[in-house]
C-alpha positions as CSV (number, residue, x, y, z in Angstrom):
1,M,94.2,79.5,66.7
2,K,96.1,81.1,63.8
3,L,99.6,79.3,64.8
4,G,97.5,75.8,63.9
5,V,95.7,74.6,67.8
6,K,92.5,73.1,67.2
7,E,89.0,75.1,68.0
8,D,88.6,72.4,70.5
9,R,91.4,72.6,72.7
10,I,91.0,76.7,73.4
11,F,89.0,77.5,76.7
12,L,88.0,80.8,77.2
13,T,87.7,81.4,81.2
14,G,88.2,84.9,81.9
15,N,91.2,87.3,82.9
16,M,92.7,86.3,86.3
17,K,93.6,90.4,86.8
18,F,90.4,90.2,88.3
19,D,91.4,87.7,91.5
20,I,93.5,90.0,92.8
21,Q,93.5,89.6,96.5
22,D,95.2,91.4,99.5
23,F,97.1,89.2,102.0
24,S,98.0,92.4,103.7
25,G,95.8,95.3,103.8
26,P,92.3,96.1,105.2
27,T,89.4,93.9,103.7
28,P,88.2,95.4,101.0
29,A,85.2,96.5,102.5
30,A,88.0,98.1,105.0
31,A,88.6,100.4,102.4
32,S,86.2,101.0,100.7
33,V,85.6,105.1,100.2
34,S,83.2,107.4,101.3
35,T,80.8,110.0,99.6
36,N,82.8,112.0,102.0
37,G,86.1,111.1,102.3
38,Q,86.1,111.1,105.6
39,E,85.4,107.3,106.3
40,G,88.0,105.0,107.8
41,R,90.5,107.9,107.3
42,A,91.3,109.0,110.2
43,G,94.7,107.2,112.1
44,S,94.8,105.7,109.1
45,R,98.1,106.4,107.6
46,P,100.5,107.3,110.3
47,E,103.1,106.6,108.3
48,L,103.3,110.1,106.4
49,G,101.1,111.6,109.4
50,L,98.1,113.0,107.6
51,D,95.3,114.1,109.1
52,G,91.3,114.2,108.3
53,E,91.7,117.2,106.4
54,E,94.6,115.8,103.3
55,K,93.5,114.1,100.4
56,L,96.5,112.2,99.6
57,L,97.3,112.3,95.4
58,V,98.6,108.9,94.7
59,A,101.0,108.5,91.0
60,G,101.5,104.4,91.4
61,S,104.1,102.8,88.8
62,T,106.0,105.9,87.0
63,H,108.2,105.6,84.2
64,S,110.6,108.2,83.2
65,G,109.2,111.5,81.3
66,E,105.3,111.1,83.4
67,E,106.8,112.4,86.9
68,E,107.6,116.7,85.3
69,V,104.1,116.4,84.1
70,I,102.6,114.7,87.5
71,L,104.4,117.7,89.8
72,G,103.6,120.6,86.6
73,V,99.8,119.1,87.9
74,Y,100.9,119.4,91.1
75,R,101.9,122.8,91.8
76,K,99.6,124.6,90.0
77,L,96.7,122.6,92.5
78,I,98.4,123.0,95.8
79,R,97.9,126.5,95.7
80,E,93.9,125.6,95.5
81,F,94.1,122.7,97.3
82,P,97.4,123.2,99.4
83,A,95.8,120.5,101.7
84,L,96.6,118.0,99.0
85,R,99.6,115.1,99.5
86,L,101.6,113.4,96.2
87,L,103.4,110.7,96.6
88,V,105.1,109.7,93.7
89,A,105.6,105.5,93.4
90,P,108.2,104.7,91.1
91,R,107.7,101.2,88.3
92,H,112.1,101.2,89.3
93,P,112.8,101.4,93.0
94,E,116.6,102.3,91.7
95,R,115.1,105.5,90.5
96,S,113.5,107.0,93.1
97,R,116.4,109.0,93.8
98,E,116.5,110.7,90.4
99,V,112.9,111.2,90.9
100,G,114.3,113.1,93.7
101,K,116.5,115.2,92.3
102,I,113.0,115.7,89.2
103,V,111.0,116.5,92.8
104,K,113.3,119.4,94.3
105,K,113.3,121.7,89.9
106,F,109.9,121.9,90.8
107,G,110.5,123.2,94.9
108,F,109.2,120.9,96.8
109,E,111.2,118.7,99.1
110,S,111.3,115.0,98.8
111,R,110.7,112.4,102.1
112,F,111.2,108.6,101.1
113,I,108.7,106.2,103.1
114,S,111.4,104.2,103.3
115,E,113.3,106.5,105.7
116,S,109.3,107.6,107.3
117,V,109.2,109.3,110.9
118,Q,105.7,108.3,111.9
119,G,103.0,111.8,112.5
120,V,106.2,114.0,111.3
121,W,106.6,115.2,107.3
122,A,103.4,115.8,106.0
123,K,103.2,118.6,108.8
124,E,106.0,120.9,106.3
125,D,104.3,122.3,103.5
126,K,106.1,121.5,100.6
127,S,107.2,117.3,101.0
128,V,106.5,114.9,98.0
129,F,106.0,111.8,99.4
130,I,107.8,109.2,97.7
131,L,108.2,105.3,98.0
132,D,111.1,103.4,97.5
133,T,110.9,99.9,98.9
134,I,109.0,97.3,97.4
135,G,106.0,96.1,97.8
136,K,104.2,98.3,99.5
137,L,102.1,100.2,96.9
138,F,98.9,97.5,96.9
139,H,98.9,99.8,101.0
140,F,99.2,102.9,99.9
141,Y,96.9,102.2,97.2
142,S,94.3,101.8,99.7
143,L,95.7,104.8,101.6
144,A,95.0,106.8,99.1
145,D,92.1,109.1,97.5
146,I,92.7,109.9,94.6
147,V,95.4,107.7,92.5
148,F,97.0,107.6,88.9
149,I,98.6,104.7,86.6
150,G,102.3,105.3,85.4
151,G,103.2,103.8,82.2
152,S,100.2,105.7,80.5
153,L,101.2,109.4,79.6
154,I,104.4,106.9,77.6
155,K,104.0,104.6,75.7
156,K,104.5,101.5,77.9
157,G,100.8,100.0,78.0
158,G,100.2,101.4,81.9
159,Q,100.3,99.3,84.8
160,N,97.8,97.7,86.6
161,I,94.1,99.4,86.8
162,L,92.7,97.0,89.4
163,E,94.9,97.7,92.3
164,P,93.5,100.3,93.5
165,A,90.1,99.6,92.3
166,F,90.4,96.7,94.8
167,F,89.7,99.6,97.6
168,Q,87.3,101.6,95.9
169,K,89.6,104.5,94.7
170,P,88.7,107.1,91.5
171,V,91.7,106.1,89.1
172,I,93.1,107.8,86.2
173,C,95.0,106.8,83.9
174,G,96.9,108.4,80.5
175,P,95.9,107.4,76.9
176,H,98.7,104.2,76.2
177,M,96.8,101.1,77.9
178,F,97.7,99.2,75.6
179,N,99.0,96.6,78.7
180,F,95.6,96.4,79.9
181,R,92.8,97.4,77.1
182,D,90.3,94.9,77.5
183,I,90.6,96.3,81.2
184,T,90.6,99.2,79.8
185,N,88.1,99.7,77.3
186,L,85.2,97.8,80.0
187,L,86.1,100.4,82.4
188,I,86.1,103.0,80.3
189,A,82.6,101.9,79.0
190,Q,81.2,102.1,82.6
191,G,82.3,105.4,83.8
192,A,84.8,103.9,86.1
193,I,87.5,105.3,85.5
194,I,88.5,108.3,84.0
195,Q,91.2,108.3,81.4
196,I,93.2,111.4,79.7
197,N,95.7,112.7,77.0
198,T,97.2,115.4,78.2
199,E,98.6,117.9,81.2
200,E,96.4,120.4,81.6
201,E,93.6,116.9,81.2
202,L,95.6,115.7,83.7
203,K,94.4,118.6,85.9
204,E,91.2,118.9,85.9
205,K,90.7,116.1,86.6
206,I,91.6,116.1,90.2
207,K,90.9,119.2,90.0
208,F,86.5,117.8,89.4
209,L,87.4,114.8,91.8
210,L,88.9,117.3,94.4
211,D,85.5,119.4,94.0
212,N,83.3,116.6,93.8
213,P,83.8,113.7,96.3
214,Q,80.4,112.2,95.6
215,E,81.7,111.2,91.9
216,A,85.0,110.2,92.9
217,A,83.4,107.8,95.7
218,D,80.7,106.4,92.4
219,I,83.8,106.0,90.0
220,G,85.9,104.3,92.9
221,R,82.6,102.3,93.4
222,K,81.8,100.9,90.0
223,A,85.2,99.6,89.6
224,R,85.1,97.7,92.3
225,D,81.9,96.9,90.9
226,L,82.9,95.4,88.1
227,L,86.4,94.0,89.6
228,L,83.7,91.4,91.1
229,Q,81.4,90.4,88.9
230,N,84.0,89.6,85.8
231,R,86.2,88.0,88.8
232,G,86.6,83.2,89.2
233,A,89.3,83.1,86.4
234,T,92.2,81.7,88.8
235,R,89.3,78.6,89.9
236,R,87.9,77.6,86.0
237,N,91.4,77.2,85.0
238,L,92.4,75.1,88.1
239,E,89.5,73.4,87.3
240,K,89.7,72.3,83.7
241,I,93.6,71.7,84.3
242,K,92.4,68.9,86.9
243,S,89.8,68.1,84.6
244,L,92.9,66.5,82.3
245,N,94.1,64.1,85.2
246,F,97.4,65.6,84.6
247,E,100.1,63.3,87.4
248,S,102.3,65.1,89.1
249,G,106.4,63.9,88.5
250,L,108.0,66.4,90.6
251,D,109.6,64.8,93.6
252,I,112.2,67.8,95.8
253,S,114.1,66.2,98.3
254,P,112.8,67.9,101.5
255,A,117.3,68.4,101.9
256,V,117.4,70.2,98.5
257,M,114.9,72.9,99.7
258,P,117.4,75.5,101.4
259,L,119.7,74.7,98.2
260,R,116.7,75.7,96.0
261,K,115.4,79.2,98.2
262,F,119.3,80.1,98.3
263,F,119.6,81.0,94.1
264,L,115.4,81.4,93.8
265,D,116.6,84.6,96.5
266,L,120.2,85.2,94.8
267,A,118.3,85.0,91.0
268,Q,115.6,88.0,92.6
269,D,117.8,89.7,93.9
270,R,117.4,89.8,97.7
271,R,120.7,88.4,98.9
272,R,122.8,91.0,99.0
273,G,126.9,91.3,99.5
274,F,130.0,89.8,97.9
275,V,129.9,86.9,97.6
276,A,126.1,87.3,96.4
277,L,127.4,89.5,93.9
278,S,129.8,86.9,93.1
279,L,127.8,84.2,92.3
280,R,125.4,86.1,90.3
281,L,128.1,87.8,87.9
282,P,128.2,84.0,86.1
283,L,124.4,83.7,86.3
284,Y,124.1,86.4,84.1
285,L,127.2,84.5,82.2
286,L,125.2,81.9,81.9
287,S,121.4,83.3,81.3
288,F,123.3,84.7,78.0
289,V,124.3,81.7,77.4
290,Y,120.7,79.9,77.6
291,R,119.4,82.6,75.5
292,L,121.5,81.6,72.7
293,L,121.4,77.5,72.8
294,V,117.6,78.5,73.1
295,F,117.9,80.7,70.2
296,L,120.1,77.9,68.5
297,I,117.6,75.2,69.7
298,A,114.6,76.4,69.0
299,W,116.0,77.0,64.4
300,C,117.2,73.6,64.6
301,Y,113.4,72.9,65.3
302,T,112.1,75.2,62.8
303,C,114.5,74.3,60.1
304,G,113.3,70.7,60.5
305,I,117.5,69.8,61.6
306,F,115.4,68.5,65.2
307,S,112.8,66.6,65.0
308,R,109.4,66.8,67.2
309,Y,108.1,64.4,69.4
310,K,104.7,64.5,71.7
311,S,105.7,64.3,75.8
312,T,104.3,61.5,78.0
313,A,104.4,63.1,81.1
314,G,101.4,66.3,82.0
315,V,103.2,69.7,81.2
316,I,101.4,73.1,81.6
317,S,102.5,75.9,80.0
318,V,101.7,78.7,81.9
319,G,103.2,82.1,79.4
320,N,100.9,84.8,76.6
321,I,102.4,85.8,73.6
322,T,102.3,89.1,72.8
323,L,100.8,91.0,76.2
324,G,101.5,91.5,79.3
325,G,98.9,91.6,82.5
326,T,97.7,88.4,81.6
327,G,98.2,87.0,86.0
328,K,100.5,83.6,84.9
329,T,101.2,85.2,88.8
330,P,98.1,84.2,90.5
331,L,97.9,81.3,88.3
332,V,101.4,79.6,89.6
333,E,101.2,80.5,93.1
334,S,98.0,78.8,92.8
335,I,99.0,76.1,90.8
336,A,102.0,75.4,93.3
């Protein structure tokens, strides 16, 4: 409202992050954690070679400066818990080789998921798994016994804590969760997440969860329950949008679709090779020019050089002003 939007045109529908879905892995029921930590795990992690006695700690979406802390904690914990295994998933997969060097400094061998061989790796005593591919973290959350959320030990604002909560996993996060502030506070208030401030606290909380599987299961269950209780924002948003009776003005010819897909793949770095690079470099230049033009146009509107007018077509604007993690992607996918 501070921006001038009328109060009667603002609708609170909830947080779409709670509407997370799994289209590739086990169902929520199948992914539940039992009180003894064994049910549903036997044979479910062959790509890591883990048997029913081994525990998997997944450090998801880590940033530079966090891997050293996690590996330091892990090195201390395996003295007491030799069956504990660690999988590190850097937020940016291009850092995987850098993370591998850090792993080596701590005395462990690096095992990259892209090079996996079923039933072999985890049998080697000093191996740390590194997720170096895109789109698989959600799957590995489903295989974890304990999850640490990256981007929270340093001031990056954290990452999505609802993804492991979807699978009823006990989650630990650091103090810097400002990108998911409301969700984190909700989980903390219900005892559905563990928040730590120091490396020593991280070690002690992981040890606590390993020593107390019943408490670990309870934390995961509470997180899952809260996720279910807060679902529905995407549906409510779609219902509100439909109630506005927008008329679609978008008509893409089928003949254009292959070209559209090509450039989308190009922009999202799904195409490689000399041709793709040759086309992408000019796009980088054009994007810079585009940003400059957008800035100049906005400045002209602010100064009154350009006049404003009301569009005759319905417009759906999906975005957020100051904060990430509001669930833009699931809404756009549902509309599309």
